[in-house]
matplotlib code that plots the C-alpha trace (Angstrom):
import matplotlib.pyplot as plt

x = [7.6, 11.2, 12.5, 10.6, 11.6, 15.3, 14.9, 13.3, 16.1, 18.7, 17.1, 17.0, 20.6, 21.7, 19.8, 21.4, 24.8, 24.4, 23.1, 26.0, 28.5, 27.0, 27.1, 30.8, 31.5, 29.8, 31.4, 34.9, 34.4, 37.1, 34.6, 32.9, 35.9, 36.2, 32.5, 32.6, 35.0, 37.0, 35.2, 31.7, 29.5, 29.0, 25.3, 24.1, 21.5, 19.5, 18.0, 17.6, 19.8, 17.6, 17.6, 18.9, 21.8, 22.5, 22.8, 25.9, 27.3, 27.2, 27.1, 25.7, 29.1, 30.1, 27.1, 28.1, 24.8, 25.3, 28.9, 27.7, 24.8, 27.3, 29.7, 27.1, 25.6, 28.8, 27.5, 29.2, 26.9, 27.5, 25.1, 23.4, 22.0, 19.5, 19.8, 18.2, 14.4, 14.4, 13.8, 10.7, 12.2, 15.4, 13.8, 11.7, 14.8, 16.7, 14.0, 13.6, 17.4, 17.3, 20.4, 19.0, 20.7, 20.1, 17.8, 15.6, 14.2, 11.1, 7.5, 6.2, 2.6, 3.5, 4.7, 2.3, 0.0, 1.3, 3.7, 1.8, 2.6, 6.2, 6.4, 4.6, 6.7, 9.8, 11.4, 11.1, 10.7, 7.7, 9.2, 7.0, 9.3, 12.5, 10.9, 9.8, 13.3, 15.7, 13.8, 12.8, 12.5, 10.1, 8.2, 7.7, 6.7, 4.1, 2.7, 2.2, 0.7, -1.8, -3.1, 0.3, 0.7, -2.4, -1.0, 2.3, 0.9, -0.7, -4.3, -3.0, -1.1, 2.4, 5.0, 7.0, 9.1, 10.7, 8.5, 8.9, 6.4, 4.8, 2.7, 2.3, -0.3, 2.0, 4.2, 1.5, 0.5, 3.2, 1.6, -1.0, -1.8, 0.8, 0.2, 2.0, 0.6, 2.4, 0.5, -2.8, -2.0, -1.1, -4.5, -6.5, -7.5, -7.6, -6.1, -8.7, -10.7, -13.5, -13.6, -15.2, -12.5, -9.8, -11.4, -11.3, -7.6, -6.4, -8.2, -6.6, -3.2, -3.7, -5.4, -3.9, -0.5, 0.0, 0.9, 1.3, 0.2, -1.5, -1.9, 0.7, 0.8, 2.5, 1.4, 3.7, 3.6, -0.2, -1.8, -3.5, -0.8, -0.6, -4.3, -4.9, -4.5, -7.8, -6.8, -9.8, -11.1, -11.9, -14.1, -16.7, -16.7, -14.6, -11.0, -9.4, -8.9, -10.5, -11.8, -14.2, -17.6, -19.6, -17.8, -18.2, -15.4, -16.0, -14.0, -14.1, -14.1, -17.5, -19.2, -21.0, -18.5, -15.8, -17.8, -18.1, -14.4, -13.8, -16.2, -14.3, -10.9, -12.2, -13.4, -10.2, -8.2, -10.2, -9.7, -5.9, -5.9, -3.9, -0.7, -1.5, 0.8, -0.3, -0.1, 3.7, 4.7, 7.6, 9.7, 11.9, 9.0, 7.1, 10.1, 11.1, 7.5, 7.1, 10.6, 10.4, 6.9, 5.5, 3.0, 1.5, 0.0, 0.9, 0.4, 3.5, 5.4, 6.3, 9.9, 10.5, 8.0, 7.9, 11.3, 13.0, 11.2, 10.8, 14.5, 15.2, 12.3, 13.3, 16.8, 15.1, 12.3, 12.8, 9.1, 7.9, 5.7, 4.6, 1.9, -0.3, -3.9, -6.5, -7.8, -10.7, -14.4, -17.6, -19.2, -17.4, -16.7, -17.0, -14.3, -12.5, -13.3, -10.2, -6.5, -3.1, -2.5, 0.3, -0.4, 1.0, 2.9, 4.6, 3.5, 7.3, 7.3, 10.1, 13.0, 12.3, 14.8, 15.1, 15.0, 18.6, 20.1, 22.4, 22.6, 19.0, 19.7, 22.3, 19.9, 17.0, 19.1, 20.6, 17.1, 15.7, 18.3, 16.3, 13.5, 15.7, 16.2, 19.7, 18.8, 15.9, 18.3, 20.7, 18.0, 16.3, 19.1, 22.4, 25.6, 25.5, 28.1, 28.3, 24.8, 22.9, 23.5, 21.2, 19.9, 17.6, 16.7, 15.9, 18.0, 19.0, 20.5, 23.8, 24.9, 26.3, 22.6, 20.9, 23.7, 26.0, 29.6, 29.7, 26.5, 24.3, 20.6, 19.2, 17.4, 20.8, 22.6, 19.9, 20.2, 23.9, 23.7, 20.1, 17.1, 14.7, 13.5, 12.8, 11.9, 13.7, 13.3, 12.5, 9.9, 10.0, 10.3, 8.3, 11.3, 12.9, 10.1, 10.0, 13.6, 13.5, 10.8, 12.9, 10.5, 7.3, 5.5, 6.3, 5.1, 1.9, 1.4, 1.3, -1.2, -3.4, -3.2, -4.0, -7.3, -9.4, -11.5, -9.1, -8.6, -12.3, -12.0, -8.5, -8.1, -5.3, -2.7, -5.1, -4.1, -4.9, -4.4, -2.2, -5.2, -7.0, -3.9, -3.3, -6.9, -7.0, -3.8, -5.0, -8.2, -6.7, -4.0, -6.7, -8.9, -6.1, -5.0, -8.6, -9.4, -6.2, -6.8, -10.5, -9.8, -7.5, -9.9, -12.7, -10.5, -9.0, -12.5, -11.8, -14.6, -17.9, -18.9, -22.2, -20.1, -19.5, -22.3, -20.7, -17.3, -18.8, -20.4, -16.9, -15.5, -18.1, -17.1, -13.5, -14.8, -14.3, -17.2, -15.1, -12.2, -14.4, -15.6, -12.0, -11.2, -14.4, -13.7, -10.1, -11.4, -14.0, -11.3, -9.0, -11.8, -12.4, -9.4, -10.9, -10.8, -9.0, -7.2, -5.3, -4.2, -0.3]
y = [21.6, 20.8, 22.9, 20.9, 17.6, 18.7, 19.7, 16.4, 14.4, 16.5, 15.7, 12.0, 11.9, 13.8, 11.3, 8.4, 9.9, 10.5, 7.0, 5.6, 7.6, 6.3, 2.8, 3.1, 4.6, 1.8, -0.8, 0.5, 0.5, -1.4, -2.9, -4.9, -7.1, -8.0, -8.6, -12.1, -14.7, -13.8, -16.4, -15.3, -13.9, -10.1, -9.1, -5.6, -4.2, -1.1, 0.7, 4.1, 4.5, 5.1, 8.6, 7.7, 5.7, 8.4, 11.0, 9.1, 7.2, 8.2, 4.7, 1.3, -0.3, 1.9, 0.7, -2.2, -4.0, -4.4, -5.6, -8.2, -9.4, -10.0, -11.8, -14.1, -15.0, -15.2, -12.9, -9.6, -6.7, -3.8, -1.2, 1.3, 4.3, 6.6, 10.4, 11.2, 11.6, 10.7, 6.9, 6.9, 9.0, 7.1, 3.6, 4.7, 5.9, 2.7, 0.5, 2.4, 2.2, -1.6, -1.6, -3.6, -4.8, -8.2, -6.9, -3.8, -2.7, -0.6, 0.1, -2.2, -1.3, 2.2, 0.8, 1.8, -1.2, -2.7, -5.6, -7.9, -5.5, -5.2, -9.0, -8.9, -6.0, -8.3, -6.3, -8.5, -12.3, -14.3, -15.9, -18.9, -21.6, -20.1, -19.5, -23.1, -24.2, -21.8, -19.9, -22.4, -19.8, -17.5, -20.5, -21.9, -18.4, -17.9, -21.4, -20.6, -17.2, -17.5, -14.0, -12.6, -14.9, -13.4, -9.9, -10.6, -12.1, -10.6, -11.5, -14.4, -15.8, -14.6, -13.8, -10.8, -9.7, -10.5, -8.4, -6.4, -7.8, -6.3, -9.2, -8.0, -5.4, -3.6, -2.7, -1.4, 1.8, 4.4, 7.7, 10.0, 13.3, 14.8, 17.7, 19.9, 18.5, 21.2, 23.8, 22.0, 21.8, 25.5, 26.3, 23.9, 21.8, 18.0, 16.1, 16.6, 13.6, 15.2, 17.8, 20.3, 19.8, 20.2, 23.5, 24.7, 23.7, 25.2, 28.4, 28.6, 28.0, 30.9, 33.4, 32.7, 31.4, 33.6, 30.5, 31.4, 28.0, 26.0, 22.9, 21.9, 18.9, 17.9, 19.5, 17.5, 15.6, 16.4, 19.4, 17.2, 14.5, 15.0, 14.3, 11.5, 8.6, 9.3, 12.5, 14.8, 13.4, 10.1, 11.8, 12.3, 8.6, 8.8, 8.6, 10.8, 7.7, 4.3, 2.4, -0.4, 0.2, -2.9, -4.9, -2.2, -0.1, 3.7, 6.7, 9.3, 12.6, 11.7, 11.2, 13.8, 13.3, 14.8, 18.0, 18.2, 17.8, 20.6, 22.8, 22.2, 23.0, 26.0, 27.4, 26.6, 28.1, 31.4, 31.4, 30.9, 27.5, 25.7, 26.8, 29.5, 27.8, 24.2, 23.1, 23.7, 22.3, 19.9, 17.9, 20.8, 23.2, 20.8, 19.9, 23.5, 24.6, 22.0, 22.5, 26.3, 26.5, 28.0, 25.1, 23.1, 20.2, 18.0, 14.7, 12.5, 9.4, 8.2, 7.9, 10.8, 13.0, 12.5, 10.8, 13.6, 16.7, 16.0, 15.7, 18.9, 20.8, 19.7, 21.1, 24.5, 23.7, 20.7, 20.7, 20.4, 17.5, 16.0, 13.3, 11.4, 12.3, 9.8, 10.0, 12.5, 11.6, 13.7, 12.4, 11.8, 8.2, 6.9, 4.7, 6.2, 4.4, 5.4, 5.9, 5.2, 1.5, 0.2, -2.7, -6.1, -6.1, -2.8, -0.3, 0.4, -2.8, -5.3, -6.6, -8.0, -10.0, -8.7, -10.7, -9.6, -11.5, -14.3, -15.3, -15.9, -18.7, -16.7, -13.7, -15.8, -17.5, -14.2, -12.5, -15.6, -15.2, -12.4, -14.8, -17.4, -17.5, -16.2, -13.6, -12.4, -11.6, -9.7, -7.6, -6.7, -6.6, -6.6, -8.4, -10.3, -8.9, -5.7, -4.1, -6.5, -9.1, -11.9, -11.4, -14.1, -15.0, -11.4, -9.7, -6.4, -3.5, -2.4, 1.2, 1.2, 1.6, 3.3, 5.4, 5.7, 6.9, 8.9, 10.7, 9.0, 9.1, 5.6, 5.8, 6.5, 3.8, 1.3, 2.1, 1.4, -2.2, -3.3, -2.7, -2.8, 0.8, 0.7, -1.7, -4.6, -8.3, -9.6, -9.8, -7.0, -8.0, -6.3, -6.5, -3.9, -1.4, -2.2, -0.9, 1.8, 3.6, 4.5, 7.2, 6.2, 8.8, 6.8, 3.6, 5.3, 6.8, 3.5, 2.2, 5.3, 5.5, 1.8, 2.1, 2.4, 0.3, 1.1, -2.6, -2.9, -0.2, -0.7, -2.1, -4.8, -5.0, -6.2, -8.5, -6.9, -7.8, -5.5, -4.2, -3.4, -1.7, 0.4, 1.5, 2.3, 4.3, 6.3, 7.2, 8.1, 10.3, 12.7, 12.1, 12.7, 15.9, 17.2, 16.3, 18.0, 21.1, 21.4, 20.6, 23.5, 25.8, 24.8, 25.3, 28.6, 29.9, 30.3, 27.8, 28.0, 24.8, 25.0, 23.7, 20.4, 18.6, 19.9, 18.6, 15.1, 15.3, 16.1, 13.1, 10.9, 12.5, 11.5, 7.9, 7.4, 5.0, 2.7, 3.0, 1.9, -1.1, -2.2, -2.0, -3.8, -6.6, -7.0, -7.0, -9.7, -11.7, -11.3, -12.5, -15.6, -17.9, -20.3, -17.7, -19.1, -15.8, -16.4, -19.9, -20.2]
z = [-99.2, -100.3, -97.4, -94.8, -96.5, -96.3, -92.7, -91.9, -93.6, -91.8, -88.4, -89.2, -90.3, -87.2, -85.0, -86.8, -86.4, -82.7, -82.1, -84.2, -82.1, -78.9, -80.3, -81.1, -77.7, -75.9, -78.1, -77.3, -73.5, -71.8, -69.3, -72.1, -72.6, -68.9, -68.3, -69.8, -71.1, -74.2, -76.4, -75.5, -78.2, -78.3, -78.5, -79.2, -76.8, -77.5, -74.5, -72.8, -69.7, -66.6, -65.3, -61.8, -63.4, -65.9, -63.2, -62.0, -65.1, -68.8, -70.3, -69.5, -69.4, -66.4, -64.3, -62.0, -62.4, -66.2, -65.7, -63.3, -65.5, -68.4, -66.1, -64.7, -68.0, -70.0, -72.7, -73.7, -74.5, -76.9, -75.6, -78.0, -76.1, -77.8, -77.0, -73.7, -73.8, -77.5, -77.3, -79.4, -82.2, -82.1, -82.3, -85.3, -87.1, -86.2, -87.4, -90.7, -91.3, -91.1, -88.9, -86.1, -82.8, -81.3, -78.5, -78.1, -74.7, -75.5, -74.9, -77.6, -77.2, -78.5, -81.8, -84.5, -84.9, -81.7, -81.1, -83.5, -86.3, -85.2, -85.7, -89.0, -90.2, -89.8, -87.0, -83.9, -83.4, -82.3, -79.2, -78.6, -79.8, -78.4, -75.0, -75.0, -75.8, -74.0, -71.3, -68.6, -65.9, -67.7, -69.0, -65.5, -64.2, -66.9, -66.3, -62.6, -63.4, -66.2, -65.6, -66.4, -69.4, -71.0, -70.8, -72.6, -75.7, -78.8, -79.8, -81.9, -78.9, -79.9, -77.2, -78.2, -75.2, -71.9, -69.6, -66.5, -64.0, -60.8, -59.5, -55.9, -55.1, -52.8, -55.7, -57.9, -56.0, -55.4, -56.3, -54.9, -53.1, -50.8, -48.5, -45.9, -42.6, -40.5, -42.4, -41.8, -38.0, -38.0, -39.6, -37.5, -40.5, -40.9, -43.9, -46.6, -47.9, -49.9, -52.7, -50.3, -47.7, -50.4, -51.4, -47.8, -47.4, -50.6, -50.0, -46.5, -48.0, -50.4, -48.1, -44.7, -45.7, -48.8, -50.9, -54.6, -56.1, -53.3, -55.6, -58.2, -60.5, -63.7, -67.0, -69.2, -71.5, -71.5, -69.7, -67.0, -66.6, -62.9, -62.3, -64.7, -62.2, -60.4, -58.5, -58.3, -61.7, -60.0, -57.4, -60.2, -61.1, -64.3, -65.6, -68.2, -70.4, -70.9, -67.8, -66.9, -65.4, -64.7, -67.3, -70.0, -71.4, -71.1, -72.1, -69.3, -71.2, -72.8, -69.4, -67.3, -64.5, -66.7, -67.1, -63.3, -63.0, -65.6, -63.7, -60.5, -62.0, -63.8, -60.5, -58.7, -61.5, -61.3, -57.5, -57.9, -56.1, -58.8, -60.5, -63.1, -65.6, -64.7, -68.3, -68.4, -65.0, -65.2, -62.7, -61.8, -61.3, -59.1, -57.0, -56.4, -55.6, -52.9, -51.5, -51.3, -50.0, -53.2, -53.1, -50.2, -52.0, -55.0, -56.7, -56.9, -55.8, -52.3, -53.4, -55.7, -53.9, -50.2, -50.1, -52.0, -50.7, -47.0, -46.1, -47.9, -46.4, -42.9, -43.4, -43.5, -41.0, -38.7, -37.8, -41.4, -42.3, -45.6, -45.5, -48.0, -48.4, -49.6, -53.1, -52.7, -52.8, -53.0, -49.8, -46.5, -45.7, -49.3, -50.6, -53.6, -56.9, -58.7, -57.9, -59.2, -59.9, -62.1, -64.4, -63.5, -66.7, -66.8, -69.4, -69.8, -71.9, -72.2, -74.2, -77.7, -79.9, -83.4, -86.7, -87.3, -84.4, -85.2, -81.5, -80.6, -78.2, -76.3, -76.1, -74.8, -72.2, -71.0, -70.8, -69.0, -66.3, -64.7, -63.9, -62.2, -58.5, -58.8, -61.4, -59.2, -56.4, -58.8, -60.4, -57.1, -54.6, -56.5, -55.4, -52.1, -49.7, -51.5, -52.0, -49.7, -47.0, -45.9, -42.4, -41.1, -44.6, -45.6, -48.3, -46.5, -48.4, -47.1, -46.5, -50.0, -51.0, -48.1, -46.7, -49.7, -48.9, -52.2, -51.1, -53.8, -53.0, -52.4, -55.8, -57.5, -55.6, -56.4, -60.1, -59.9, -58.5, -59.3, -61.5, -58.6, -58.8, -62.5, -65.2, -67.0, -67.8, -64.2, -61.5, -59.0, -55.3, -52.6, -50.2, -52.3, -51.6, -47.9, -47.6, -50.3, -48.4, -45.4, -44.0, -42.1, -44.1, -47.3, -45.9, -44.7, -48.1, -49.9, -47.5, -47.8, -51.6, -52.1, -50.3, -53.5, -55.9, -58.8, -59.6, -60.5, -63.2, -64.7, -68.1, -68.2, -70.9, -73.6, -76.5, -79.8, -83.5, -85.5, -87.3, -84.1, -82.7, -85.8, -86.0, -82.2, -82.4, -85.4, -83.7, -80.3, -81.8, -82.8, -79.8, -77.3, -78.9, -79.0, -75.4, -74.1, -76.2, -75.2, -71.5, -71.3, -73.0, -70.6, -67.5, -68.7, -69.5, -73.2, -74.0, -72.1, -70.3, -72.2, -75.1, -73.4, -75.4, -78.6, -77.3, -76.9, -80.4, -81.8, -80.0, -81.7, -85.1, -84.3, -84.0, -80.3, -80.5, -82.6, -80.2, -77.4, -79.5, -80.1, -76.4, -75.5, -77.9, -76.6, -73.0, -73.9, -75.5, -72.5, -70.2, -72.3, -72.0, -74.5, -77.3, -80.3, -80.7, -77.5, -78.4, -78.2]

ax = plt.figure().add_subplot(projection="3d")
ax.plot(x, y, z, "-o")
ax.set_aspect("equal")
plt.show()
């Protein structure tokens, strides 16, 4: 036991040291001094650098967007970057240390006990009063959008973050099934729309094209990550997690439809239609499989999928085609019930102000800038005359973004001058997407993938008390692990499908019923605006 305690302490100390080093490096950057006037306050800002930005610059202070944000608001920022892909571990270490920055950009719903507990634990501020005093832009937006307002408060009505907001439907769907259309044409097959048609297509890819892994999808961070947003599972009328069915909250893996999905994937696995190592497929594996022709179908984004793969594939084969396929159904002509649909308030969270900040007003005013007219343009389009120009009232990206002279991909260039392609304290603009998707195949994909009833089944960002959040988190930690473990065993054939009833019984033993009750209570509260728990 002492050995494991020592190892744990060593890991914590190492993480603290690394975070401290990166804090010092960011603090000493020469750009920080030039970003705002010399008498401006210096506020510390903890956040993970976006991957597209990190592929070009190593620190926030080197990114032109963050230099411009500081210049316009007159606030200097000292950035603290956690180690790459270790944000959750790093934030827990930082909170435990008591050495808090002024602001933390984080997925606050993943805090143990939720944002309400983070407030009660004394880490972050309840923002109601300061938003009322110093954030006129966010305040006006929330007043005009009460549906958004409900989603950024805790059950007792506390505001806790400056959120990332996708209010337009066009921005909320960006992922789905992608398939090699040139292969379909060669084989005389249509784009599949039903489960049976998918079986025919994947079988033809394997037997007639000699494809090693006809269908590939992400297996990390959980074994079925790539199919969780309605792909194939949704054809059987369920989701892998919680969803709404006629006003009632359900948990998909308990339902008969989930057994049907497992039966399907068990058969496809045995037939070699899905990647044999699907539980370990990561970004690199999926990218290379689609680019090299090891796979002919996948589940990914219009930007990072079609937009990334198609140009590379066409360098090898100019006649190659990648197109979107609808979310599959069981019966031809049915409308898909499920599909990828991002929440209006991004699950990526937002920026909270800590109880340690001595510059709360300055922090609030800086974060509120992103919701102003001028801030909206900076966050979505960057600097006028540099990254965009106004043409007939339309903010049009320049070649610096779409045809970058340094050979940056549009996603990388956008991350240099805007925050449009990822999250932050602002409202995302549909005009960003209209230009970011440069290929007609991408625009068609969004239209095809959006044609579902997903909105009817999606749980919104529900307000919960810290007690509810803590209890739900504890239950779902065990449930999620068990579902992932057993799903793999069913698909691999390690566990017989006759054991599905016993699987459901074990979920009940793990208290999934109570988790459903908590979600239902939160949903009922969300749907009842007069609830006292939602009073500001």
